[in-house]
N, C-alpha and C positions, 0 to 999 in steps of 0.2 A: 527282326527286338531286340535289341541290347540288354546283356545284363550288368546289373549294375552291383560291382562283391568291394566287400569292406570288409579291411580288416584291421585288424586290434593292433597298435603304434606298435612295436617292437625295440627292443634295446640292449646294451652294453651295459652295462655298472660294478664299475670296481669300488673296489674301500680302503685305507689305508689311514694308518698313520703318521701323524706330519707331525717332519721335526724342526720344521724350521717357519712359523705362522704366517709371519711377516713374507720372508723370503719366497714362497712358495704363491703369497696372493702375491706381489707384485711379477713375478714369472708368467701371472695367471693374467694381472691386469693389459703384460706386452704382447701375449698371446691375445689374448681377446679385444686392444685398441679397445679397451675399457677400466674401466675406476671399479669394476661390478658393483653388483645391490645391490641392498644388506633387509634380509629376511630377517628378520623373530621368530621362530616359530616355536607350537607346543605338539606336540605330540599325546596324547595320548593313546593306553594301549589296553583291550580289553580283553578280557574273560572268554573265546568259543573253542568249537566246537574240532573245528578245524581251521587251520591257523591259523592267523591272525588280524584284529583288528583294529586297524588306526584312525582316529580324528585330528584335525587338524585345529577343530574348534570343541572345549571342552562341551561333553553331553551329559549331563546329570541324571537323565532315569537312564541313559544303557549304562553308567553304573552303578547301580540300585538295581536293575536285572541282569550284568552279565562278571559282578562285580569289577574293580579295577585292581587291573596288573599295572601297570604307573607309568611315568609322563618323563616325555623326554625335552626338554626345554637345551632352544642354542642357537645360537644366533647362526645366521647364514651368510659367506658374497657368491655370489652369484654370479659368473664369466659364462660370454659362453666362446668355446671356443669351432671355428666349425660349424659341425652338425655336433658337436660333443657342449653340451654341461656341465664345467667346475663348480664346482660346490665344494664352500672350503667353511668348514662347520669348527666353530667354539662350540661340545656339548657343556652346559652346564653338569659340574659333579667329575667328568669325563677325562676332557679334554682335547687334542687337535683335531681334525681328522680334513679329508677330504674325499671328495665322491668322486667320478668320473661318469656322467652316462651318454655313451654314442646313443643318438635317436637314429635307426639304420632306417634310410630309406628302404623305398619299395623294390625289393627285388634287391639286394644286397644279404647278402648271409652274416650272423653271429661270427663266423672267422674271421672276417672284413670287420667287423665292428670292433674285437678283440683288438689288432692289429693297427688300427687305428687309437683303442686304448694304451695298447704299452707306448707306441711312440710318444704320444700325450705324456701318458709316463714317465717316459725318458729325460724331456723337455724339461717338466718341472721338480726332473728330482724321484720320483720317488722311487723308491727299493723295493722289491719281491715279500722281504721278508720284513715290510712292514703294510702290506697287504690284510683285510679282515676277508669273513664271510661269516659276519656276525653279524642282523641289526646293531642298534644303537642300543633298544631296549634290551636283549641280551645281555651285554656288557653289565649297565644298569644291572640287573638281579644280577650275576655275576657279581660282581662288587658284593647287591648286597650280602648274598650267602655266605662273606668272606666273614 
C-alpha cells in the first residue's frame, strides 16, 4: 500500500517599491508574453492575538467581533513569468510596489527560489535598496502614526 503525502505549497516572496511603474509593467509583459491581468483588490485586516487575519471580502461581523485594523485597496497587474507570479501593485494612498512570488516546485529549495527571484529582480530593474520586509498594512499603519 502506498502512502500519499501532501504538503503545503511553498514559495519565496520579494516585495519592493517601484520607481517606474510603466517601465516595470512593460518588462514584465515582455518576460511573461502577456499584457497581464488587472485585479482590483481590497484586503481587510482584523485584530487577532497571533499573527494577522486578512480577508479579501469585507465581513462586518468579524469587524464587530475583532475590531477593524485597516483596509488595503490596490490595483494589481498580474504577470506569470515561468514559475513566478509578478504582482505590480498601485496601492491607494501608498504608491507603487511589486511583489515576486516564486512558486517552488517539489524538491526545490528556498535558496533556489531566491536565486530565481534575484534573477528576475535584475531583469525588472529592481534594486536591493527598494526591497521591503513588511506588508502594505504595516506601511499604512506607519503612515497613520505620523
